[in-house]
VOTOR-337472 format. One record per residue (C-alpha): residue number from 0; x, y, z negated; residue in one letter. Coordinates in steps of 0.2 Angstrom, whole numbers, always signed. Example, Ala and Ser with C-alpha at 12.3 -4.5 7.8 and 13.67 -1.06 7.14 Angstrom:
% VOTOR-337472
@k=0 | u=+62 | v=-22 | w=-39 | r=a .
@k=1 | u=+68 | v=-5 | w=-36 | r=s .
END
This chain:
% VOTOR-337472
@k=0 | u=+519 | v=+574 | w=-564 | r=m .
@k=1 | u=+523 | v=+566 | w=-581 | r=s .
@k=2 | u=+536 | v=+553 | w=-584 | r=s .
@k=3 | u=+531 | v=+535 | w=-582 | r=i .
@k=4 | u=+537 | v=+524 | w=-597 | r=c .
@k=5 | u=+536 | v=+505 | w=-597 | r=l .
@k=6 | u=+536 | v=+498 | w=-614 | r=i .
@k=7 | u=+548 | v=+483 | w=-618 | r=d .
@k=8 | u=+544 | v=+470 | w=-630 | r=t .
@k=9 | u=+557 | v=+477 | w=-642 | r=s .
@k=10 | u=+547 | v=+493 | w=-643 | r=i .
@k=11 | u=+530 | v=+485 | w=-644 | r=f .
@k=12 | u=+536 | v=+474 | w=-659 | r=l .
@k=13 | u=+541 | v=+490 | w=-668 | r=e .
@k=14 | u=+524 | v=+499 | w=-664 | r=f .
@k=15 | u=+515 | v=+484 | w=-671 | r=l .
@k=16 | u=+527 | v=+484 | w=-687 | r=n .
@k=17 | u=+530 | v=+466 | w=-685 | r=i .
@k=18 | u=+541 | v=+459 | w=-700 | r=p .
@k=19 | u=+559 | v=+455 | w=-695 | r=n .
@k=20 | u=+557 | v=+465 | w=-679 | r=f .
@k=21 | u=+554 | v=+482 | w=-686 | r=n .
@k=22 | u=+571 | v=+488 | w=-692 | r=q .
@k=23 | u=+570 | v=+503 | w=-680 | r=n .
@k=24 | u=+552 | v=+508 | w=-683 | r=r .
@k=25 | u=+555 | v=+525 | w=-689 | r=e .
@k=26 | u=+567 | v=+530 | w=-675 | r=a .
@k=27 | u=+555 | v=+522 | w=-662 | r=v .
@k=28 | u=+540 | v=+531 | w=-669 | r=m .
@k=29 | u=+549 | v=+548 | w=-668 | r=q .
@k=30 | u=+554 | v=+544 | w=-650 | r=e .
@k=31 | u=+536 | v=+540 | w=-647 | r=f .
@k=32 | u=+530 | v=+557 | w=-654 | r=r .
@k=33 | u=+543 | v=+565 | w=-643 | r=d .
@k=34 | u=+538 | v=+556 | w=-627 | r=y .
@k=35 | u=+519 | v=+560 | w=-631 | r=i .
@k=36 | u=+524 | v=+578 | w=-633 | r=e .
@k=37 | u=+533 | v=+578 | w=-616 | r=l .
@k=38 | u=+517 | v=+571 | w=-608 | r=g .
@k=39 | u=+524 | v=+553 | w=-604 | r=c .
@k=40 | u=+512 | v=+540 | w=-596 | r=t .
@k=41 | u=+514 | v=+523 | w=-605 | r=f .
@k=42 | u=+513 | v=+506 | w=-596 | r=l .
@k=43 | u=+512 | v=+490 | w=-606 | r=l .
@k=44 | u=+519 | v=+476 | w=-594 | r=p .
@k=45 | u=+510 | v=+459 | w=-596 | r=m .
@k=46 | u=+527 | v=+451 | w=-600 | r=a .
@k=47 | u=+528 | v=+463 | w=-615 | r=t .
@k=48 | u=+511 | v=+457 | w=-621 | r=i .
@k=49 | u=+515 | v=+438 | w=-618 | r=l .
@k=50 | u=+533 | v=+440 | w=-626 | r=e .
@k=51 | u=+526 | v=+449 | w=-641 | r=t .
@k=52 | u=+513 | v=+436 | w=-644 | r=g .
@k=53 | u=+527 | v=+423 | w=-643 | r=n .
@k=54 | u=+538 | v=+432 | w=-656 | r=h .
@k=55 | u=+523 | v=+434 | w=-668 | r=i .
@k=56 | u=+518 | v=+415 | w=-667 | r=a .
@k=57 | u=+536 | v=+410 | w=-671 | r=q .
@k=58 | u=+539 | v=+423 | w=-685 | r=n .
@k=59 | u=+537 | v=+419 | w=-704 | r=g .
@k=60 | u=+524 | v=+409 | w=-713 | r=d .
@k=61 | u=+506 | v=+407 | w=-707 | r=g .
@k=62 | u=+499 | v=+421 | w=-717 | r=g .
@k=63 | u=+511 | v=+433 | w=-710 | r=m .
@k=64 | u=+509 | v=+426 | w=-692 | r=r .
@k=65 | u=+490 | v=+428 | w=-694 | r=r .
@k=66 | u=+490 | v=+446 | w=-700 | r=k .
@k=67 | u=+503 | v=+451 | w=-686 | r=s .
@k=68 | u=+492 | v=+442 | w=-673 | r=a .
@k=69 | u=+477 | v=+451 | w=-679 | r=e .
@k=70 | u=+486 | v=+468 | w=-677 | r=n .
@k=71 | u=+492 | v=+462 | w=-660 | r=f .
@k=72 | u=+475 | v=+458 | w=-654 | r=v .
@k=73 | u=+468 | v=+474 | w=-660 | r=e .
@k=74 | u=+481 | v=+484 | w=-651 | r=a .
@k=75 | u=+480 | v=+474 | w=-635 | r=v .
@k=76 | u=+461 | v=+476 | w=-634 | r=k .
@k=77 | u=+462 | v=+494 | w=-637 | r=k .
@k=78 | u=+475 | v=+496 | w=-623 | r=a .
@k=79 | u=+463 | v=+487 | w=-611 | r=f .
@k=80 | u=+449 | v=+498 | w=-617 | r=a .
@k=81 | u=+459 | v=+514 | w=-614 | r=g .
@k=82 | u=+458 | v=+518 | w=-633 | r=e .
@k=83 | u=+477 | v=+520 | w=-636 | r=i .
@k=84 | u=+490 | v=+530 | w=-626 | r=p .
@k=85 | u=+497 | v=+515 | w=-616 | r=w .
@k=86 | u=+489 | v=+505 | w=-602 | r=s .
@k=87 | u=+492 | v=+487 | w=-598 | r=p .
@k=88 | u=+498 | v=+483 | w=-581 | r=t .
@k=89 | u=+490 | v=+470 | w=-570 | r=e .
@k=90 | u=+496 | v=+452 | w=-570 | r=f .
@k=91 | u=+507 | v=+450 | w=-554 | r=p .
@k=92 | u=+499 | v=+442 | w=-539 | r=q .
@k=93 | u=+506 | v=+425 | w=-533 | r=t .
@k=94 | u=+513 | v=+434 | w=-518 | r=t .
@k=95 | u=+522 | v=+447 | w=-529 | r=e .
@k=96 | u=+530 | v=+433 | w=-539 | r=i .
@k=97 | u=+535 | v=+423 | w=-524 | r=l .
@k=98 | u=+544 | v=+439 | w=-518 | r=e .
@k=99 | u=+556 | v=+440 | w=-533 | r=w .
@k=100 | u=+556 | v=+423 | w=-542 | r=i .
@k=101 | u=+571 | v=+416 | w=-532 | r=d .
@k=102 | u=+582 | v=+429 | w=-541 | r=q .
@k=103 | u=+579 | v=+421 | w=-557 | r=f .
@k=104 | u=+592 | v=+406 | w=-556 | r=p .
@k=105 | u=+606 | v=+419 | w=-553 | r=d .
@k=106 | u=+600 | v=+431 | w=-566 | r=l .
@k=107 | u=+598 | v=+417 | w=-579 | r=a .
@k=108 | u=+615 | v=+410 | w=-575 | r=g .
@k=109 | u=+625 | v=+427 | w=-575 | r=r .
@k=110 | u=+628 | v=+436 | w=-592 | r=n .
@k=111 | u=+618 | v=+452 | w=-591 | r=k .
@k=112 | u=+632 | v=+461 | w=-600 | r=a .
@k=113 | u=+651 | v=+457 | w=-603 | r=p .
@k=114 | u=+648 | v=+456 | w=-622 | r=n .
@k=115 | u=+632 | v=+445 | w=-621 | r=k .
@k=116 | u=+632 | v=+427 | w=-618 | r=q .
@k=117 | u=+614 | v=+427 | w=-611 | r=e .
@k=118 | u=+606 | v=+429 | w=-594 | r=g .
@k=119 | u=+591 | v=+439 | w=-589 | r=t .
@k=120 | u=+575 | v=+431 | w=-595 | r=s .
@k=121 | u=+560 | v=+428 | w=-584 | r=f .
@k=122 | u=+550 | v=+440 | w=-595 | r=g .
@k=123 | u=+564 | v=+454 | w=-592 | r=d .
@k=124 | u=+564 | v=+450 | w=-574 | r=l .
@k=125 | u=+546 | v=+453 | w=-572 | r=s .
@k=126 | u=+547 | v=+470 | w=-582 | r=i .
@k=127 | u=+561 | v=+475 | w=-570 | r=i .
@k=128 | u=+550 | v=+471 | w=-556 | r=e .
@k=129 | u=+536 | v=+481 | w=-564 | r=e .
@k=130 | u=+549 | v=+495 | w=-565 | r=f .
@k=131 | u=+553 | v=+494 | w=-546 | r=h .
@k=132 | u=+534 | v=+494 | w=-542 | r=k .
@k=133 | u=+531 | v=+509 | w=-553 | r=a .
@k=134 | u=+546 | v=+518 | w=-544 | r=c .
@k=135 | u=+538 | v=+515 | w=-527 | r=k .
@k=136 | u=+521 | v=+520 | w=-533 | r=r .
@k=137 | u=+527 | v=+536 | w=-542 | r=f .
@k=138 | u=+542 | v=+540 | w=-531 | r=s .
@k=139 | u=+543 | v=+558 | w=-537 | r=m .
@k=140 | u=+542 | v=+555 | w=-555 | r=s .
@k=141 | u=+554 | v=+550 | w=-568 | r=e .
@k=142 | u=+551 | v=+531 | w=-572 | r=v .
@k=143 | u=+560 | v=+521 | w=-586 | r=f .
@k=144 | u=+560 | v=+506 | w=-596 | r=i .
@k=145 | u=+559 | v=+510 | w=-615 | r=w .
@k=146 | u=+569 | v=+497 | w=-624 | r=s .
@k=147 | u=+580 | v=+493 | w=-638 | r=l .
@k=148 | u=+590 | v=+482 | w=-626 | r=d .
@k=149 | u=+604 | v=+492 | w=-618 | r=q .
@k=150 | u=+602 | v=+482 | w=-602 | r=d .
@k=151 | u=+584 | v=+487 | w=-599 | r=l .
@k=152 | u=+587 | v=+505 | w=-605 | r=k .
@k=153 | u=+598 | v=+506 | w=-589 | r=n .
@k=154 | u=+583 | v=+506 | w=-578 | r=y .
@k=155 | u=+579 | v=+524 | w=-575 | r=h .
@k=156 | u=+573 | v=+533 | w=-560 | r=q .
@k=157 | u=+576 | v=+552 | w=-562 | r=p .
@k=158 | u=+562 | v=+564 | w=-556 | r=p .
@k=159 | u=+564 | v=+570 | w=-539 | r=r .
END
C-alpha cells in the first residue's frame, strides 16, 4: 500500500503559488514529483483548506487576493471532483471534535517548540487529529504530515 500524505497549509500555499507564501515553491514541487513517483496518496485536510483561504484573504491588495482566491477555488473544486492528485478529507463530525477539543487550551498555552513563542493552533490540532485518524485507518501504511513547519513534520507513522 502506498504512503498516505496529509498536506499542510504551508505546502498548499506553495502549490497554489500564493505571493508571499511561495518562497519554497521549487523545492516543494520537486518533493511533490518525488512523492508522486513513490505512489503517495495525498489527503487535503479541511483545516488546510480553511487556513489557506484565510491567508489568501489577508494577503496583498484586492487584485492579488482575487487572483489567488480564483486559483484556490479552482484547485479546491478539482480536489472535490477527483481531478487532481489529492482528495479532501471530510469535515469532522461533532462527536469527533468533542473527543479532542479539550486538548486545545493546553496546546495553545504551551510553546510547541523550545525556540517558538507560539502554541499549537486549532487548525494544526485538527490536522494532527486527521493524522491520527489516518494512522488508524491505514495502520500498515506510512502516514505523514507534509509541512514546512518542523513541528508538524514530526508526525510520521512508518510502514509496518
